[in-house]
C-alpha positions in Angstrom: -77.6 90.8 -111.1 -77.3 94.6 -110.7 -73.5 94.6 -110.8 -73.6 97.0 -113.9 -75.2 99.6 -111.6 -73.4 98.8 -108.3 -69.8 98.8 -109.7 -69.9 102.3 -111.2 -71.4 103.6 -108.0 -68.6 101.8 -106.1 -66.0 103.4 -108.3 -67.6 106.8 -107.7 -67.6 106.1 -104.0 -63.9 105.2 -104.1 -63.2 108.5 -106.0 -64.9 110.5 -103.3 -63.0 108.6 -100.6 -59.7 109.4 -102.2 -60.4 113.0 -103.1 -63.0 115.2 -101.5 -63.4 112.9 -98.5 -59.6 112.9 -97.8 -59.6 109.1 -97.3 -62.2 109.4 -94.5 -64.7 106.6 -95.0 -67.4 108.2 -92.8 -67.1 111.5 -94.7 -67.4 109.6 -98.0 -70.7 108.2 -96.9 -71.9 111.6 -95.8 -71.0 113.1 -99.2 -72.7 110.2 -101.0 -75.9 110.8 -98.9 -76.0 114.5 -99.6 -75.6 113.9 -103.3 -78.5 111.4 -103.3 -80.8 113.8 -101.4 -79.9 116.7 -103.8 -80.8 114.6 -106.8 -84.2 113.9 -105.2 -85.0 117.6 -104.8 -87.5 117.7 -107.8 -89.4 114.8 -106.2 -89.3 116.5 -102.8 -90.7 119.8 -104.3 -93.5 117.8 -105.9 -94.3 116.1 -102.6 -94.4 119.5 -100.8 -96.9 120.8 -103.4 -99.0 117.7 -102.9 -99.0 118.3 -99.1 -100.1 121.9 -99.5 -102.8 120.8 -101.9 -103.9 118.1 -99.4 -104.2 120.7 -96.6 -106.5 122.8 -98.8 -108.9 120.1 -99.5 -108.8 118.6 -96.0 -112.1 120.3 -94.9 -113.8 118.8 -98.0 -112.4 115.4 -97.3 -113.6 115.5 -93.7 -117.1 116.5 -94.9 -117.1 113.5 -97.3 -115.9 111.2 -94.6 -118.6 112.3 -92.2 -121.3 112.3 -94.9 -120.6 108.8 -96.1 -119.3 107.2 -92.9 -121.5 104.2 -93.4 -120.8 103.7 -97.1 -117.1 103.1 -97.6 -117.5 102.5 -101.4 -119.3 105.8 -101.9 -116.8 107.6 -99.7 -113.9 106.3 -101.8 -115.7 107.3 -105.0 -116.3 110.8 -103.8 -112.8 111.2 -102.5 -111.4 110.1 -105.9 -113.7 112.6 -107.6 -112.3 115.3 -105.4 -108.7 114.2 -106.2 -109.4 114.1 -109.9 -111.0 117.6 -109.9 -107.8 119.2 -108.6 -105.3 116.8 -110.2 -104.1 115.3 -106.9 -102.4 111.9 -106.7 -102.4 110.3 -103.2 -99.4 108.1 -104.1 -97.3 111.1 -105.2 -95.6 111.3 -101.8 -94.2 107.7 -102.2 -91.8 108.6 -105.0 -88.8 109.5 -102.9 -89.3 106.4 -100.7 -89.4 104.1 -103.8 -86.2 105.7 -105.0 -84.4 105.7 -101.7 -85.0 102.0 -100.9 -82.9 100.8 -104.0 -80.3 103.4 -103.1 -80.0 101.9 -99.6 -79.7 98.4 -101.0 -77.0 99.6 -103.4 -75.1 101.3 -100.6 -75.5 98.2 -98.5 -73.7 96.2 -101.3 -71.0 98.9 -101.5 -70.5 98.9 -97.7 -71.0 95.2 -97.2 -69.1 93.9 -100.2 -66.5 96.6 -100.9 -63.8 94.2 -102.1 -66.0 93.1 -105.0 -67.9 96.3 -105.9 -65.3 99.0 -105.0 -61.9 97.3 -105.4 -62.9 94.8 -108.0 -61.4 91.7 -106.4 -62.1 88.5 -108.3 -63.9 85.5 -106.9 -60.6 83.6 -106.8 -59.0 86.3 -104.8 -61.9 86.4 -102.3 -61.9 82.7 -101.8 -58.1 82.5 -101.3 -58.2 85.4 -98.9 -60.8 83.6 -96.8 -58.6 80.5 -96.7 -55.5 82.4 -95.8 -57.2 84.4 -93.0 -58.9 81.3 -91.6 -55.5 79.7 -91.3 -53.8 82.7 -89.8 -56.4 83.9 -87.3 -57.1 81.5 -84.5 -60.8 80.5 -84.0 -61.9 82.1 -87.2 -63.7 80.0 -89.9 -64.2 82.3 -92.9 -65.8 81.4 -96.2 -67.4 83.4 -99.0 -70.8 82.3 -97.5 -70.1 84.0 -94.2 -72.1 87.1 -93.6 -70.1 90.2 -94.4 -67.0 88.1 -95.0 -65.4 90.9 -97.1 -65.6 93.2 -94.1 -63.9 90.5 -92.1 -61.1 90.2 -94.7 -60.6 94.0 -94.5 -60.4 93.8 -90.7 -57.7 91.1 -90.9 -56.0 92.2 -94.1 -52.6 92.3 -92.3 -52.8 88.5 -92.1 -52.6 88.3 -95.9 -49.0 87.9 -97.2 -47.5 90.3 -99.8 -47.4 87.4 -102.3 -51.2 87.3 -102.2 -51.6 90.8 -103.5 -48.9 90.2 -106.2 -50.5 87.0 -107.4 -53.9 88.6 -108.1 -52.6 92.0 -109.1 -54.5 93.9 -106.4 -53.5 96.7 -104.0 -53.2 96.5 -100.3 -54.4 100.0 -99.9 -58.0 99.4 -98.8 -60.5 101.6 -97.0 -59.6 103.1 -93.6 -63.0 102.4 -92.0 -62.2 103.9 -88.6 -64.2 106.9 -87.5 -63.5 108.3 -84.0 -62.2 104.9 -83.0 -65.2 103.0 -84.5 -64.9 100.6 -87.4 -67.8 101.4 -89.7 -67.6 97.9 -91.2 -68.7 96.2 -87.9 -72.2 95.3 -87.0 -73.6 96.7 -83.7 -74.5 94.1 -81.0 -77.3 94.6 -78.4 -76.3 91.7 -76.1 -75.2 93.1 -72.7 -72.3 90.6 -72.3 -70.9 91.9 -75.6 -71.7 95.6 -75.3 -70.4 95.8 -71.7 -68.0 92.8 -71.9 -64.2 92.7 -72.5 -64.5 94.3 -75.9 -66.8 97.2 -74.7 -64.5 99.8 -76.3 -65.4 98.3 -79.7 -69.1 97.5 -79.2 -70.4 100.1 -76.8 -69.9 103.1 -79.3 -71.5 101.0 -82.0 -74.5 100.3 -79.7 -74.8 104.0 -78.9 -74.7 104.9 -82.6 -77.5 102.4 -83.4 -79.7 103.8 -80.6 -78.9 107.4 -81.8 -79.9 106.5 -85.3 -83.4 105.4 -84.1 -83.7 108.4 -81.8 -82.7 110.8 -84.5 -85.2 109.2 -86.9 -88.0 109.7 -84.3 -87.3 113.4 -83.6 -86.7 114.3 -87.2 -89.9 112.6 -88.2 -91.8 114.6 -85.5 -90.3 117.9 -87.0 -91.1 116.8 -90.5 -94.8 116.0 -89.5 -95.2 119.3 -87.8 -93.9 121.2 -90.8 -96.2 119.5 -93.3 -99.4 118.8 -91.5 -100.8 122.3 -91.1 -104.5 121.7 -90.3 -104.3 118.0 -89.6 -107.0 115.6 -90.6 -108.8 114.0 -87.8 -109.3 110.3 -87.0 -107.7 107.9 -89.4 -104.9 110.2 -90.8 -103.9 111.4 -87.3 -103.7 107.8 -86.1 -101.7 106.8 -89.2 -99.2 109.6 -88.7 -98.8 108.5 -85.0 -98.1 105.0 -86.0 -95.5 106.1 -88.6 -93.7 108.2 -86.0 -93.2 105.0 -84.0 -92.7 102.3 -86.7 -90.1 104.2 -88.7 -87.7 104.6 -85.8 -88.3 101.0 -84.9 -87.4 99.9 -88.4 -84.3 102.1 -88.3 -83.3 100.5 -85.0 -83.8 96.9 -86.3 -81.7 97.7 -89.5 -79.0 99.3 -87.3 -78.4 96.0 -85.6 -78.5 94.0 -88.8 -76.1 95.9 -91.1 -72.6 97.4 -90.8 -72.7 100.6 -88.9 -71.7 102.5 -92.0 -75.4 102.2 -93.1 -76.4 103.9 -89.8 -74.2 106.8 -90.8 -76.0 106.9 -94.2 -79.4 106.7 -92.5 -78.7 109.4 -89.9 -77.3 111.8 -92.5 -80.2 111.1 -94.9 -82.7 111.8 -92.1 -81.1 115.2 -91.2 -80.5 116.3 -94.8 -84.0 115.2 -96.0 -85.7 116.9 -93.1 -83.7 120.1 -93.6 -84.6 120.1 -97.3 -88.2 119.4 -96.5 -88.4 122.4 -94.2 -86.8 124.7 -96.8 -88.7 123.5 -99.8 -92.0 123.4 -97.9 -91.5 127.1 -97.0 -90.6 127.8 -100.7 -93.7 125.9 -101.9 -96.0 127.7 -99.5 -94.6 131.1 -100.6 -95.1 130.1 -104.3 -98.6 128.9 -103.5 -99.4 132.1 -101.7 -98.2 134.1 -104.7 -100.4 131.9 -107.0 -103.4 132.5 -104.7 -102.9 136.2 -104.8 -102.6 136.2 -108.6 -105.7 134.1 -108.8 -107.6 136.5 -106.6 -106.4 139.5 -108.6 -107.5 137.7 -111.8 -110.9 137.1 -110.3 -111.2 140.7 -109.2 -110.2 141.9 -112.6 -112.8 139.6 -114.2 -115.4 140.9 -111.8 -114.5 144.5 -112.6 -114.7 143.7 -116.4 -118.2 142.1 -115.9 -119.3 145.1 -113.8 -118.1 147.5 -116.5 -119.9 145.5 -119.2 -123.1 145.5 -117.2 -122.8 149.2 -116.5 -122.2 149.9 -120.2 -125.3 147.8 -121.1 -127.4 149.7 -118.6 -126.2 153.0 -119.9 -126.9 151.9 -123.4 -130.4 150.8 -122.4 -131.1 154.1 -120.7 -129.9 156.0 -123.7 -132.2 154.0 -126.0 -135.2 154.7 -123.7 -134.4 158.4 -123.8 -134.2 158.3 -127.6 -137.6 156.6 -127.8 
C-alpha cells in the first residue's frame, strides 16, 4: 500500500550503502538513523520548550491536584484552564513518537524485504528464487509466505544459478549484511539450546546485541528523564515516569527478538542520538528561556519606572497647583 513511500527510501538507503557508508550495511543504518533524528530537531525543540513550561507551572498543578483531589472533573477543568492560559498542549511531546513509529515500520520493510524495496525484484523473481533455494538447500522449505523469506534468499544467494539473474535482468551484487561477524538480517534467538548450541558463534552475538539494545534504552531513558524533569511532579507523574523507564526497555527487548537485528542497530543509534540531541537542545532551550525571563523582568522594571515617573510628575504638578492657589 505504501510502496510509493518505501521504494524511494529504499533507493536512498542503497545510495548511502554504496557511497557514504562504503558498502557497510550497519553504517548505512546508522547514517539513516542520524538523518531521521536531525530532521526531527524542530519537533524536539518544541518538546523541550513544552517541558520547561511544564516545570514552571508544576507548583500550580500540584496546588490544583491537592485542592480538587476529590473532584476529578473539576481538577481536569482547572488544569485545562491553566494550560490554555499559557498556551500549553499536553500532547505536544508525542509528536516525535508519532513520526518515529512510521519511520520504524518503513525501515522494517527496507530491512525485512530488501529485494523488493531496495533492489526492485519482481514477484516472479522472488517466487522462483524461493523454489530454486528450496531445491538446493537441504531441509529448507522456502516460500513467499515464509517470515523474512527475502533475508533467507540473501543468506543463500550463492545457491542461485547465474541464469536466474540473467533471466530476470537483476544483479547478484546484494547487501553485505555482515558487521563484525554478525549477519544483520538474522533474527536473534533467546532459547539456550540455540544461543549456546552448535551455532553459538552466530546466535550468541545476536543475543548479546538484543540485550544491549534494551539495556541502552533503559540507561538513556534515565538520563533523558533526569535532564528534563527538573522539579518533578509528585504522585501520579512520578509513578508514570517510573513505569515508562521499565516498559520502554521491555518493548525494545521484545522487538529485538522479533525483527532482524538490523532494527536493533537502528533502535540503539536512535536512542543515543535522540538523547544526545535532547540534552543539547534542552540546554539551549533553558538558556533561551532564561534570556526571555531576564528580558521580561527588565520590561516590567522599565514599566514600573515609567509609572513611578508619571506618578511623581503628577504629584509635582499637584504641588505646583496648590502653591499657585
